[in-house]
C-alpha positions in Angstrom: 8.4 -74.4 42.7 6.9 -71.5 40.9 8.7 -68.4 41.5 6.3 -65.3 41.5 8.0 -61.9 40.2 6.4 -58.8 42.1 5.4 -56.5 39.4 5.0 -53.0 40.7 2.2 -50.8 39.6 4.0 -47.6 40.5 4.8 -45.2 37.7 8.1 -43.7 37.1 8.5 -40.4 38.2 9.7 -38.6 35.0 8.1 -36.9 31.6 6.8 -39.4 28.7 7.7 -38.7 25.4 3.9 -37.8 24.8 4.7 -35.1 27.3 7.9 -33.9 26.1 6.3 -33.3 22.8 3.4 -31.7 24.1 5.5 -28.9 26.1 7.9 -28.7 23.0 5.1 -27.8 20.8 3.4 -25.3 22.9 6.9 -23.5 23.4 7.3 -23.5 19.3 3.7 -22.0 19.1 4.6 -19.5 21.6 7.9 -18.5 20.2 6.3 -18.3 16.6 3.4 -16.2 17.7 6.1 -13.8 19.5 8.0 -13.6 16.2 5.1 -13.1 14.0 3.4 -10.2 16.2 6.8 -8.6 15.8 7.4 -9.2 12.2 3.4 -7.9 11.1 3.0 -4.3 11.4 0.1 -2.7 13.2 -2.7 -1.1 10.9 -1.3 2.3 11.9 2.7 2.4 13.3 2.4 5.0 16.0 6.0 6.8 15.8 7.6 9.2 18.2 8.2 12.4 16.3 10.8 14.7 17.9 10.1 17.5 15.8 6.5 18.1 16.5 6.8 21.4 15.2 7.4 20.4 11.3 4.2 18.1 11.4 1.9 19.0 8.6 -1.6 17.5 6.9 -1.3 17.1 3.6 -4.4 18.5 2.7 -5.8 21.4 0.5 -9.4 23.2 0.4 -11.5 25.4 -1.4 -13.9 26.9 0.6 -15.8 30.0 -0.8 -14.1 29.7 -4.0 -11.0 30.6 -2.5 -7.9 28.3 -2.2 -6.9 27.5 1.0 -4.2 25.1 2.3 -4.9 23.5 5.3 -1.2 22.6 6.1 0.1 24.4 9.1 1.9 28.1 9.0 5.0 28.2 10.6 5.1 26.4 14.0 1.4 25.9 13.9 0.6 22.4 14.7 -2.0 20.3 12.6 -4.5 19.9 15.5 -4.4 23.8 16.3 -5.0 24.3 12.3 -8.2 21.9 12.2 -9.3 23.6 15.3 -8.6 26.9 14.0 -10.5 26.0 10.7 -13.5 24.8 13.0 -13.6 27.8 15.1 -14.1 30.0 11.4 -17.0 27.5 11.7 -16.0 25.7 8.0 -17.5 22.1 7.7 -14.1 19.9 7.5 -14.1 16.1 6.0 -11.0 14.5 7.2 -10.1 11.6 5.5 -7.4 9.1 7.0 -6.1 6.2 5.0 -2.9 4.7 3.2 -2.3 4.0 -0.5 -1.7 0.4 0.1 -5.0 -1.0 1.9 -7.5 -2.2 -0.7 -10.4 -0.4 1.4 -8.6 2.6 1.2 -8.4 2.7 -2.6 -11.6 1.6 -3.1 -12.5 4.4 -0.5 -10.3 7.2 -2.5 -12.1 6.3 -5.7 -15.5 7.2 -4.0 -14.2 10.7 -2.5 -12.5 11.2 -5.9 -16.0 10.7 -7.6 -18.0 12.5 -4.9 -16.2 15.0 -3.2 -15.6 17.5 -6.2 -18.9 18.4 -6.4 -18.3 19.8 -2.9 -15.0 21.3 -2.7 -16.2 24.9 -2.8 -18.3 24.1 0.4 -16.4 21.7 2.5 -12.3 21.6 3.5 -10.9 17.9 2.7 -8.5 17.3 5.1 -6.3 14.2 3.3 -4.4 12.5 5.6 -1.7 9.7 4.7 -1.3 7.2 7.8 1.8 6.2 6.7 3.4 9.8 6.7 5.5 10.4 9.6 4.4 14.0 9.7 1.0 12.8 10.5 1.4 10.7 13.3 1.2 13.2 16.3 -2.6 13.6 14.3 -3.2 10.3 14.4 -2.6 9.6 18.2 -4.7 12.5 19.1 -7.6 11.5 16.9 -7.2 7.9 17.8 -7.4 6.8 14.3 -6.8 3.0 14.6 -8.4 1.6 11.6 -8.1 2.6 7.9 -10.1 4.2 6.1 -11.6 6.3 8.6 -13.8 9.5 7.8 -14.3 12.3 10.2 -16.8 14.5 9.1 -17.2 18.2 11.1 -20.4 20.5 10.5 -20.0 24.4 11.3 -20.8 23.8 14.7 -17.9 21.6 15.2 -20.0 18.5 15.8 -18.1 15.4 14.7 -19.2 12.0 13.1 -17.0 9.6 12.6 -17.1 6.5 10.2 -14.4 3.4 9.3 -14.7 1.1 6.3 -15.7 1.6 2.9 -18.7 4.2 2.9 -21.0 3.6 -0.2 -21.2 6.6 -2.2 -24.4 7.9 -1.9 -23.8 8.0 2.1 -21.1 10.0 1.5 -22.8 12.2 -0.7 -25.7 12.6 1.7 -23.2 13.4 4.7 -21.2 16.0 2.5 -24.7 17.7 1.8 -25.6 17.8 5.5 -22.7 19.3 6.7 -22.0 21.9 3.6 -25.8 23.2 4.5 -25.6 23.6 8.0 -25.5 20.2 10.0 -25.8 16.7 10.4 -29.3 15.0 9.2 -30.1 11.4 8.1 -28.3 10.4 5.4 
C-alpha cells in the first residue's frame, strides 16, 4: 500500500526574506534622503533677523560724478533706500551673488570688466547673499538662485536675469538703462 502525503499549496502568511529586504531598503533610502536634505544648505539660506533696523546693503555707487553710498542711513531699510534711489530716477544694477559659487565668481569677473565704464551713470548694488544683514532684502526680492542680476531703468522698470550673462549683453543692458531705458541688447 502506497501512502500519499497531502501537500498544501497554501502560502504561509508572513514576509519572505525578499520582501523584508525591500522594506528595509526603502526605509534606509528615506532616512538617507532626509539626512542629506538637512545637511545640504539651500542655494540661499533664509535667516530670520530680529534686528531688521540694522540691515544694510553692501554697495556703493558713483552717480553724476558724486560718490554716494547705497547703504541705508540710520534706521532706513534696504528696500526703502532702493525705493528712494529709484524715486530719484537713477538706473540701478543690483548684483546678488556669493564669493564661493563658481558661476558667481565668473560673473563677478565680467562685472569688474564691464561696470567701471558705467559707474558714473548706473548705481551698483552689490549684494552678498550670505551676509545675514542682506537676508530681508533677499526674501523681499525673492532671490533663490545666484548669481541674479536685476536692472532698474530711470522709470523703475526692472528686468532680472539668473546665471552668467555674457559680457556683451551686460554692456548692452547697462548702456540701455544709462541712456533712458530698456532696449534690445
